[in-house]
C-alpha positions in Angstrom: -30.4 127.3 59.1 -30.1 129.6 62.1 -32.3 128.5 65.3 -33.8 131.4 66.2 -34.8 130.4 69.7 -31.4 129.2 70.4 -29.9 132.4 69.4 -32.2 134.6 71.5 -31.6 132.2 74.4 -27.9 132.6 74.2 -28.3 136.4 73.9 -30.3 136.8 77.0 -28.0 134.7 79.2 -25.0 136.8 77.8 -27.0 140.3 78.7 -27.7 138.7 82.1 -24.0 137.7 82.8 -23.0 141.1 81.7 -25.5 143.0 83.7 -24.2 141.3 86.9 -25.6 139.2 89.8 -28.4 141.8 90.8 -30.0 141.4 87.4 -29.7 137.6 87.4 -31.3 137.6 91.2 -34.3 139.8 89.8 -34.9 137.4 87.1 -34.8 134.2 89.2 -36.7 135.9 91.5 -39.6 137.1 88.9 -39.9 133.9 87.1 -39.5 131.5 90.2 -41.8 133.3 92.5 -43.0 136.8 92.0 -44.5 135.8 88.5 -46.9 133.1 90.2 -47.8 135.2 93.1 -48.7 138.1 90.6 -51.0 135.5 88.6 -52.8 134.4 91.9 -53.1 138.0 92.9 -54.9 139.0 89.6 -57.0 136.0 89.7 -58.3 137.0 93.2 -58.9 140.5 92.1 -60.6 139.5 88.9 -63.0 137.6 91.0 -63.6 140.4 93.3 -64.4 142.6 90.3 -67.0 140.2 89.4 -68.9 140.5 92.4 -71.5 143.4 92.3 -70.9 145.7 95.2 -72.0 149.1 96.0 -68.7 151.0 95.5 -69.8 153.2 98.5 -70.1 150.4 100.7 -67.7 151.1 103.9 -67.8 147.7 105.5 -65.8 144.9 103.5 -67.8 141.6 103.0 -65.7 138.5 103.1 -64.6 137.3 99.5 -65.4 134.4 97.9 -63.4 131.0 98.4 -61.7 131.3 95.1 -60.6 134.5 95.9 -59.6 133.7 99.5 -57.7 130.5 98.1 -55.7 132.9 95.8 -54.7 135.2 98.5 -53.2 132.5 100.6 -50.9 131.6 97.8 -49.8 135.2 97.4 -49.0 135.3 101.0 -47.0 132.3 100.7 -45.1 133.2 97.5 -44.5 137.1 98.4 -43.3 135.9 102.0 -40.7 133.7 100.5 -39.5 136.7 98.5 -39.2 138.7 101.6 -37.5 136.3 103.4 -34.9 134.7 100.5 -34.8 137.9 98.2 -34.7 140.9 100.3 -32.4 142.6 97.7 -34.7 142.0 94.9 -36.6 144.7 93.1 -40.0 143.0 93.3 -39.5 143.4 97.3 -41.5 146.5 97.1 -44.5 144.8 95.1 -44.3 141.8 97.3 -44.8 143.8 100.4 -47.6 145.7 99.0 -49.7 142.6 97.2 -49.3 140.8 101.0 -50.7 143.9 102.4 -53.7 144.0 99.9 -54.2 140.0 100.2 -54.5 140.5 104.0 -57.0 143.6 103.7 -59.4 141.7 101.8 -58.9 138.3 104.1 -60.2 141.1 106.6 -56.7 140.3 108.7 -56.2 144.2 108.9 -53.7 144.3 111.7 -51.6 142.6 109.6 -52.2 144.4 106.4 -51.3 147.2 108.4 -48.4 146.3 109.3 -47.0 145.5 105.7 -48.2 148.9 104.5 -46.3 150.5 107.1 -43.2 148.4 106.7 -43.4 149.5 102.9 -43.9 153.2 104.2 -40.3 152.8 105.5 -38.7 152.0 102.3 -36.9 154.7 100.5 -38.3 156.4 97.0 -40.7 153.6 96.2 -43.0 153.9 93.5 -45.9 152.7 95.5 -45.7 155.2 98.3 -49.0 157.4 97.3 -51.0 154.1 96.8 -49.6 152.6 99.9 -50.5 155.7 101.8 -54.1 155.1 100.4 -54.2 151.7 101.5 -52.9 152.7 105.1 -55.8 155.2 105.3 -58.4 152.3 104.1 -57.1 150.1 106.7 -57.2 152.5 109.8 -60.5 153.1 109.0 -61.6 149.6 109.0 -59.3 149.1 112.2 -61.7 152.0 113.5 -58.8 154.3 113.9 -61.0 157.0 112.2 -58.9 160.4 113.0 -55.8 158.6 111.6 -57.5 157.0 108.5 -59.1 160.4 107.7 -56.0 162.0 108.0 -54.0 159.9 105.7 -56.8 160.2 103.0 -56.7 164.0 103.3 -52.7 163.7 102.5 -53.1 161.4 99.8 -56.0 163.6 97.9 -53.6 166.4 98.4 -50.5 164.5 96.8 -52.6 163.1 94.2 -54.0 166.2 93.3 -50.8 167.9 92.8 -49.2 164.6 90.7 -52.1 164.4 88.6 -52.8 160.6 90.0 -56.6 161.1 89.2 -57.2 157.3 89.7 -56.1 157.5 93.5 -57.6 160.8 93.8 -61.1 159.0 92.9 -60.3 156.1 95.3 -59.6 158.6 98.5 -62.8 160.4 97.8 -64.8 157.5 97.3 -63.4 156.1 100.7 -64.1 159.0 102.5 -67.8 159.4 101.3 -68.4 155.7 102.0 -67.1 156.2 105.5 -69.2 159.2 106.2 -72.2 157.6 104.8 -71.4 154.5 107.3 -71.0 156.9 110.3 -74.6 158.5 109.1 -72.3 161.7 108.9 -74.4 162.9 106.1 -73.4 166.6 105.8 -69.8 165.9 105.5 -70.4 163.4 102.9 -72.8 166.0 100.8 -69.6 168.4 101.4 -67.1 165.9 100.1 -69.4 164.9 97.0 -70.0 168.5 96.1 -66.0 169.1 96.6 -65.5 166.1 94.2 -68.0 166.9 91.5 -66.2 170.3 91.0 -62.5 168.8 90.4 -63.3 165.5 88.7 -62.9 165.0 85.0 -64.1 161.5 85.2 -67.9 161.4 84.1 -68.4 157.9 84.9 -67.3 158.2 88.6 -69.3 161.7 88.6 -72.4 159.6 87.8 -71.7 157.2 90.5 -71.2 160.0 93.3 -74.3 161.7 92.1 -76.2 158.6 92.4 -74.9 158.4 96.0 -75.7 162.0 96.7 -79.3 161.1 95.9 -79.3 158.2 98.4 -77.7 160.8 101.3 -80.6 163.1 100.7 -82.8 160.1 101.0 -81.4 159.3 104.2 -81.8 162.8 105.3 -85.2 162.8 104.2 -84.8 165.4 102.0 -87.0 163.8 99.3 -87.0 166.8 96.7 -83.4 167.1 96.6 -82.8 163.4 96.3 -85.0 163.7 93.2 -82.9 166.4 91.7 -79.9 164.3 92.3 -80.9 161.1 91.1 -82.0 163.0 87.7 -78.5 164.4 87.3 -77.0 161.2 86.9 -77.8 160.9 83.4 -76.1 164.2 82.7 -72.7 162.6 83.1 -71.6 159.2 81.8 -73.2 156.5 83.7 -72.8 152.9 83.2 -75.9 151.0 82.6 -76.1 149.7 86.2 -75.6 153.0 87.7 -78.1 154.8 85.4 -80.6 151.8 86.0 -80.1 152.1 89.9 -80.5 156.0 89.8 -83.7 155.9 87.5 -85.4 153.0 89.8 -84.5 155.1 93.1 -86.0 158.1 91.1 -89.4 156.2 91.0 -89.0 154.8 94.7 -88.6 158.5 95.7 -91.5 160.0 93.6 -93.5 157.0 95.1 -92.8 158.5 98.7 -93.7 162.0 97.6 -96.9 160.4 96.2 -95.8 161.6 92.5 -97.7 158.6 91.5 -97.7 159.4 87.8 -94.3 160.5 87.8 -93.2 157.1 89.2 -95.1 155.1 86.8 -93.6 157.1 84.0 -90.1 156.5 84.8 -90.5 152.7 85.5 -92.4 152.4 81.8 -89.3 154.3 80.3 -87.1 151.4 81.8 -89.2 148.8 80.7 -89.3 150.3 77.3 -85.4 150.2 76.6 -83.8 147.0 76.0 -80.3 147.9 77.8 -82.3 147.4 80.7 -83.9 144.1 80.0 -81.8 142.2 82.4 -83.4 144.3 85.5 -87.0 143.7 84.0 -88.1 141.8 87.2 -87.0 144.8 89.3 -88.9 147.2 87.4 -92.2 145.2 86.8 -92.0 144.6 91.0 -91.5 148.3 91.5 -94.5 149.2 89.4 -96.6 146.7 91.4 -95.5 148.4 94.5 -96.9 151.8 92.9 -100.1 150.3 92.0 -100.6 149.1 95.3 -99.9 152.3 97.2 -102.4 153.7 94.8 -105.1 150.9 95.8 -105.3 149.7 92.3 -105.4 146.2 93.2 -106.0 144.5 90.2 -102.9 146.5 88.2 -100.8 145.5 91.4 -101.8 141.6 91.2 -101.3 141.7 87.2 -97.5 143.1 87.5 -96.5 140.7 90.6 -98.1 137.7 88.7 -95.8 138.6 85.9 -92.9 138.3 88.2 -94.1 135.2 89.8 -94.0 133.5 86.4 -90.5 134.7 85.4 -87.6 132.5 85.1 -84.8 134.4 87.3 -81.3 133.7 88.2 -81.2 132.1 91.5 -79.4 134.7 93.4 -82.6 137.1 92.8 -84.8 137.6 95.5 -87.5 139.6 93.6 -89.4 136.6 92.8 -90.1 135.6 96.2 -90.7 139.1 97.3 -93.4 139.5 94.6 -95.1 136.0 95.8 -95.2 137.7 99.4 -97.0 140.7 98.3 -99.4 138.3 96.3 -99.9 136.5 99.6 -100.5 139.7 101.4 -102.8 141.0 99.0 -105.1 137.9 98.9 -105.0 137.8 103.0 -105.3 141.4 103.6 -107.4 143.0 100.7 -109.5 140.0 99.5 -109.4 137.9 102.8 -109.2 135.1 100.5 -106.9 132.7 102.8 -106.6 129.7 100.3 -105.1 131.8 97.6 -102.9 133.8 100.3 -101.8 130.2 101.6 -100.7 129.4 98.1 -98.5 132.5 97.5 -96.9 132.4 101.0 -96.0 128.5 100.3 -94.3 129.4 97.1 -92.3 132.1 98.7 -91.3 129.8 101.2 -89.5 127.9 98.6 -87.9 131.0 96.9 -84.7 133.1 97.4 -85.1 135.8 100.2 -83.3 137.2 102.9 -83.2 135.4 106.1 -85.8 137.7 107.7 -88.1 137.5 104.7 -88.0 133.9 104.6 -88.9 133.5 108.0 -92.0 135.7 107.7 -92.9 133.4 104.4 -92.6 130.3 106.5 -94.5 131.5 109.5 -97.4 132.5 107.1 -97.4 129.3 105.5 -97.6 127.4 109.0 -100.3 130.0 110.1 -102.4 129.2 107.0 -101.7 125.3 107.4 -103.0 125.7 110.9 -106.1 127.7 109.8 -106.9 125.0 106.8 -106.6 122.2 109.9 -109.1 123.9 112.3 -111.5 124.8 109.5 -111.8 121.3 108.1 -112.0 119.8 111.6 -114.8 122.1 112.5 -116.6 121.3 109.6 -116.0 117.4 109.7 -116.9 117.2 113.7 -120.1 119.6 113.2 -121.2 117.2 110.3 -120.8 114.4 112.8 -122.9 116.0 115.2 -125.6 116.3 112.2 -124.8 112.4 112.0 -125.8 111.9 115.7 -128.9 113.7 115.6 -130.1 112.5 112.0 -128.7 109.5 110.8 -130.3 109.9 107.5 -127.8 112.5 106.8 -125.1 110.3 107.0 -126.6 108.1 104.4 -127.1 111.0 102.1 -123.7 112.2 102.5 -122.3 108.3 101.9 -124.3 108.2 98.6 -122.9 111.7 97.4 -119.2 110.5 98.4 -120.0 107.4 96.1 -121.2 109.4 93.0 -118.3 111.7 93.4 -116.0 108.8 93.2 -117.8 107.6 90.3 -117.5 111.0 88.3 -113.7 111.1 89.3 -113.1 107.8 87.7 -115.4 108.7 84.5 -113.3 111.8 84.1 -110.3 110.2 84.2 -111.4 107.4 81.6 -112.5 110.1 79.1 -109.2 111.6 79.6 -107.4 108.5 78.3 -106.8 107.9 74.4 -105.7 104.6 73.2 -102.9 104.8 70.7 -102.7 102.3 67.5 -100.0 100.5 69.2 -101.9 99.8 72.3 -100.6 102.2 75.0 -102.6 105.0 76.6 -101.9 108.5 76.9 -103.7 111.5 78.6 -105.7 113.7 76.1 -105.0 116.7 78.5 -101.5 116.2 80.2 -102.4 119.3 82.2 -105.6 117.5 83.5 -103.8 114.5 84.2 -101.1 116.0 86.3 -103.8 117.6 88.4 -105.6 114.6 88.8 -102.4 113.1 90.3 -101.0 115.7 92.2 -104.5 116.4 93.6 -104.2 120.1 92.1 -107.8 120.2 91.5 -109.2 121.9 94.2 -112.7 120.5 94.3 -111.2 116.9 94.6 -109.0 117.7 97.6 -112.1 118.9 99.5 -113.9 115.6 99.5 -113.5 113.1 102.0 -115.2 110.1 103.0 -118.0 110.7 105.7 -117.4 108.9 108.7 -120.1 108.2 111.7 -118.9 109.4 115.0 -117.3 107.0 117.4 -117.7 109.4 120.5 -120.7 111.2 122.3 -122.1 114.1 121.1 -120.8 115.9 124.3 -117.2 114.9 123.4 -117.7 116.2 119.9 -119.2 119.5 121.4 -116.1 120.1 123.2 -113.6 119.2 120.4 -115.4 121.6 118.3 -116.1 124.5 120.6 -112.3 124.4 121.4 -111.2 124.3 117.7 -113.6 127.3 117.4 -111.9 129.2 120.5 -108.2 128.3 118.6 -109.6 129.9 115.5 -111.0 132.9 117.2 -107.6 133.1 118.7 -105.9 132.8 115.3 -108.3 135.6 114.0 -107.8 138.0 116.8 -103.8 137.3 117.3 -102.2 136.2 114.2 -104.6 137.3 111.3 -105.7 140.3 113.0 -109.3 140.1 112.1 -111.2 141.0 115.5 -114.7 140.8 114.1 -114.3 137.3 113.0 -112.6 136.3 116.5 -115.9 137.9 118.4 -117.8 135.7 116.1 -116.2 132.6 117.1 -116.0 133.7 120.7 -119.6 134.4 121.0 -120.3 131.2 119.0 -118.5 129.3 121.6 -120.2 131.0 124.5 -123.7 130.6 123.1 -123.7 127.0 121.9 -121.2 125.4 123.9 -121.4 126.7 127.6 -120.0 125.2 130.6 -116.6 123.9 129.0 -113.3 123.5 130.8 -111.9 126.4 128.8 -115.1 128.8 129.2 -113.2 131.4 131.4 -110.5 131.7 128.9 -113.2 132.4 126.1 -114.7 134.9 128.6 -111.4 136.5 128.9 -110.6 136.6 125.2 -114.1 138.2 124.6 -112.7 141.0 127.1 -109.5 141.3 125.2 -111.5 142.0 122.1 -113.5 144.5 123.6 -110.4 146.4 124.4 -108.9 146.0 121.0 -111.9 148.0 119.9 -111.8 150.7 122.6 -114.8 149.4 124.4 -113.5 149.7 127.6 -117.1 149.6 129.3 -117.6 146.4 128.2 -114.2 145.3 128.8 -114.3 146.4 132.5 -117.7 144.3 132.9 -116.2 141.3 131.3 -113.2 141.4 133.1 -115.3 142.2 136.8 -117.6 139.2 135.9 -114.5 136.8 135.5 -112.8 138.3 138.7 -116.1 137.5 140.5 -117.1 134.1 138.8 -113.7 132.3 138.5 -111.9 132.8 142.0 -108.9 130.6 142.3 -108.3 130.4 138.5 -105.2 131.9 136.8 -107.5 133.7 134.6 -109.3 135.5 137.7 -105.6 136.8 138.4 -105.1 138.0 134.9 -108.4 139.8 135.0 -107.4 141.4 138.3 -104.6 142.7 136.6 -106.7 144.2 134.0 -109.1 145.9 136.5 -106.0 147.3 138.7 -106.6 144.6 141.6 -103.0 143.2 141.9 -102.4 140.3 144.1 -99.4 140.4 146.2 -97.0 137.8 147.6 -96.6 137.7 151.4 -93.1 136.7 151.5 -91.7 139.2 149.2 -94.1 142.3 149.7 -92.8 144.5 153.1 -96.1 146.1 152.8 -98.2 142.8 153.2 -97.6 142.6 156.7 -98.9 145.8 157.5 -102.2 144.7 155.4 -102.5 141.4 157.3 -102.3 143.2 160.6 -104.9 145.8 159.5 -107.3 143.3 158.3 -107.1 141.2 161.5 -107.8 144.5 163.5 -110.8 145.2 161.2 -112.0 141.5 161.5 -111.8 142.5 165.5 -113.5 145.7 165.0 -110.8 147.2 166.4 -111.3 150.4 164.1 -108.7 153.1 165.4 -105.8 150.1 165.2 -107.4 149.2 161.7 -107.1 152.6 160.4 -103.6 153.1 161.7 -102.3 150.2 160.0 -103.9 150.8 156.7 -102.5 154.3 156.8 -99.0 153.4 157.6 -98.8 151.1 154.7 -100.0 153.6 152.2 -97.6 156.3 153.6 -94.8 153.9 153.9 -95.3 152.0 150.9 -96.8 154.5 148.4 -95.7 152.4 145.4 -97.0 148.9 146.9 -99.7 147.3 144.9 -101.7 147.5 148.2 -101.5 151.2 148.7 -104.6 152.0 147.0 -106.7 149.4 148.7 -105.4 150.4 152.1 -106.5 154.0 151.6 -109.9 152.7 150.2 -110.2 150.8 153.4 -109.6 153.6 155.6 -112.2 155.7 153.9 -114.4 152.6 154.1 -114.0 152.2 157.7 -114.6 155.9 158.7 -117.9 155.9 156.1 -119.2 152.8 157.2 -118.2 151.7 160.6 -117.5 155.2 162.4 -119.8 157.3 160.5 -117.4 160.2 160.1 -118.3 161.1 156.5 -115.9 164.0 156.3 -113.2 162.0 157.4 -114.1 159.4 154.6 -114.2 162.2 152.1 -110.7 163.2 153.0 -109.3 159.8 152.6 -111.3 159.2 149.4 -109.7 162.5 148.2 -106.5 161.1 148.8 -107.0 158.0 146.8 -108.4 159.8 143.9 -105.4 162.2 143.8 -102.7 159.5 144.1 -104.2 156.5 142.3 -106.5 157.9 139.9 -106.3 154.8 137.4 -106.9 152.3 140.2 -110.3 150.8 140.7 -110.7 151.8 144.2 -110.6 155.3 143.1 -113.0 154.9 140.2 -115.1 153.2 142.3 -115.1 156.3 144.9 -114.8 159.0 142.5 -118.7 159.6 141.6 -119.7 159.7 145.0 -116.9 161.7 146.3 -117.9 164.3 143.6 -121.5 164.1 144.9 -120.4 164.7 148.3 -118.5 167.7 147.6 -121.5 168.9 145.8 -123.7 168.5 149.0 -121.2 170.0 151.1 -121.0 173.4 148.6 -124.8 173.4 148.8 -125.0 173.3 152.4 -122.4 176.0 153.0 -124.2 178.3 150.4 -127.6 177.5 152.3 -125.8 178.8 155.9 -124.2 181.9 154.0 -127.5 182.8 152.6 -129.4 182.4 155.9 -126.8 184.5 157.8 -127.0 187.3 155.0 -130.9 187.5 155.1 -130.5 187.8 159.0 -128.2 190.7 158.2 -130.0 192.4 155.7 -133.7 191.6 156.8 -132.9 191.6 160.6 -135.0 188.5 160.7 -134.3 185.5 162.7 -133.9 182.5 160.7 -134.0 179.1 162.4 -130.7 177.4 162.6 -129.6 174.5 160.6 -128.8 171.8 162.8 -125.4 170.3 162.7 -123.7 167.1 164.4 -120.4 168.6 165.8 -118.9 170.0 162.6 -120.2 166.6 160.4 -122.6 167.6 157.6 -126.2 165.6 158.2 -126.8 164.5 154.6 -129.3 161.6 154.7 -132.2 160.7 156.7 -132.8 157.4 157.5 -129.6 156.3 155.3 -127.0 153.9 156.6 -124.4 156.2 156.0 -126.1 159.4 157.7 -124.0 160.7 160.8 -125.2 159.5 164.3 -123.3 160.8 167.1 -124.7 157.9 169.2 -123.1 155.1 166.8 -119.9 156.6 166.9 -117.4 154.4 169.0 -116.7 155.7 172.4 -113.0 155.0 172.0 -112.7 157.7 169.4 -114.6 160.5 170.8 -111.5 162.2 171.2 -110.0 161.9 167.6 -106.3 161.3 167.7 -104.3 164.0 165.7 -103.6 161.3 162.8 -102.6 162.4 159.4 -106.3 162.2 158.1 -107.7 164.3 160.8 -105.4 167.2 160.2 -106.0 166.7 156.5 -109.8 166.7 157.0 -109.4 170.1 159.2 -107.7 171.5 156.3 -109.9 170.3 153.8 -112.9 171.9 155.6 -111.2 174.9 156.5 -110.1 175.7 153.1 -113.9 175.2 151.8 -115.2 177.6 154.6 -112.9 180.3 153.7 -113.8 179.8 149.9 -117.5 180.3 150.8 -117.4 183.2 153.0 -120.4 185.4 152.8 -118.4 188.5 152.5 -117.0 187.1 149.0 -120.6 187.4 147.9 -121.3 190.4 145.7 -123.9 193.2 145.9 -125.8 191.9 143.0 -125.7 188.3 144.2 -126.9 189.3 147.9 -130.0 191.3 146.2 -130.8 187.9 144.5 -130.3 185.9 147.5 -133.0 188.2 149.3 -135.6 186.6 147.4 -134.7 183.1 148.4 -136.9 181.4 151.1 -135.5 179.9 154.0 -133.6 176.8 153.4 -135.0 173.4 153.9 -133.4 171.5 156.8 -134.5 168.0 155.6 -131.7 166.1 154.1 -131.0 164.2 150.4 -129.9 161.1 149.9 -126.6 159.8 151.0 -123.9 160.6 148.3 -121.6 158.5 150.0 -123.3 155.0 149.8 -121.0 152.7 148.4 -121.4 151.0 144.9 -119.9 147.7 145.9 -118.2 146.0 149.0 -116.5 143.1 147.0 -113.4 145.0 146.7 -112.7 144.4 150.0 -113.3 140.7 150.1 
């Protein structure tokens, strides 16, 4: 009987012997090295294919540890072929798969070196595919121009030779690159070109889906809807069809086409082939209802996702729990329910930023619960100090509660025939053990306070202040914050942190656009709490900024000016203040310096017109400062008063010309306007300091002169029309008595 295996082996050896040494070398190379290398290569590529990846994702993600180890072995085996068997028929294949291995290990420089080496091998069957990988590698190395050039050449050759698969790969790489570069217009051109030439309906479906994503990025949502809708016209895979319909629903939501969005999602939910994506469908349905403010329907859908058993790698469960937490927090203000869902989300699979958000919310509500419980406990202890009978009553109630709890546990236990005991309601028993029954976790044993009532009040007020800050800053419920701030100020006055509470109240007024009350509060802080950091903060809010003598160059001017002002050396003080404002216009002291110049002219020297010129400069340059706000009203009143006097003078002169009647002259005081009789700010030449009788030609004097001349020129009698002159004839002689001084300062605390 013949042994066929022996005959086969003998024939094979004979054929190899006849064929020569080259065939023998190829034979031994294949079975000794390349065969094993190819096995590892196929293993790695299969592992990569199992990983769900967007086919148009440009940036390569690291491969799994399994694929990485397999590629390492590929490099080792194929490197041996290149070193010891350079004449083997597998030399080309070894070079190529080493290059691919380096590419997926993200060592692009070495990958390109191998692909370029293979490019020099003449008449290799891998030339076109190798060129494709050269283009892909050049793009990953950010040699964009060379990469695109290689891909364009691949497209042309592949189209001529009918290499459909390589042609598709070249198009996909170009589309992914332009999408990555946010060069969406170029991506659209390439996609439309591909859809026209390709005959592969499955790939065309993927490309049409990508076209929809590009239009979404371009914010052309109507075209995005059209692109997503065309995907089903080709032959999409189940995954591509689902993704396109889900994006169609999301885009309709952005367009506020709520009914169309819900309709698409309901169709997806009704088809069994999409059952593996049920969590995403239900979650998105909840999002649509939430956008419509259909809160009950939204909660219902998110709750369905919350109860699903999903694969460990899915984030949908955690996202649904975050949505439920936000609903209970922001829509229903139920912080206990919100805390429960945030806590569940924190232990779910989520992206890093989502998990961090859930953890921060969990911590926030844990602190909220702690503060609320402490406030309740300590307020009860204050009641115990005032009325000990309340402590006795609460202690009795707590004992009754313990008795009821024990009775409840006893009723739930059933004695079995064998003498063992089991819980009648396992769920209830488990809740009792874990403390899941809410009412039981809220009961604590009453304790009589061991500290004084005043100490308790300090603790309570501090917790309420912290709770107010939590509402204001973290929970973003300003009305609740206002309640706690007012509670602390009204019921727990004169605590160490009272200035901070007052400042927080001012911040609340700012948040509700009540700047009037806010400025009042900050002014109170600035006046009452000098020397405390909170006063400096209030000063910044008011525009009264402190300065550092050592670092602020303008400070020396200000110190010198204040010294002269204290010594009543007013001309020098004016010169120092004005020099500061002129040389350091950006200094925080500049508006205060201008204010001081005006104040000296107004209150010490009685030159109201000079004061008005300086105040006008202050308002023009630093209109947002507290000093400008302080002088603005009286400056406007002064201008109106001066305008009135000029009109009266003009009328008087015109009447004199027309009626040939002598009108008593209006007294003036050397160019200054007499404004108020018996007022501390009226102009009195006798009170002007002798040193400045001859005013120096300072910038403010020149500006005053220009100011007055401009006003006089604007109000020349010749500018009056004939009709106005006729009307003015009827006006009686102007009263020479003066009105209340319009430059009287509101406050002098700004110069303290």
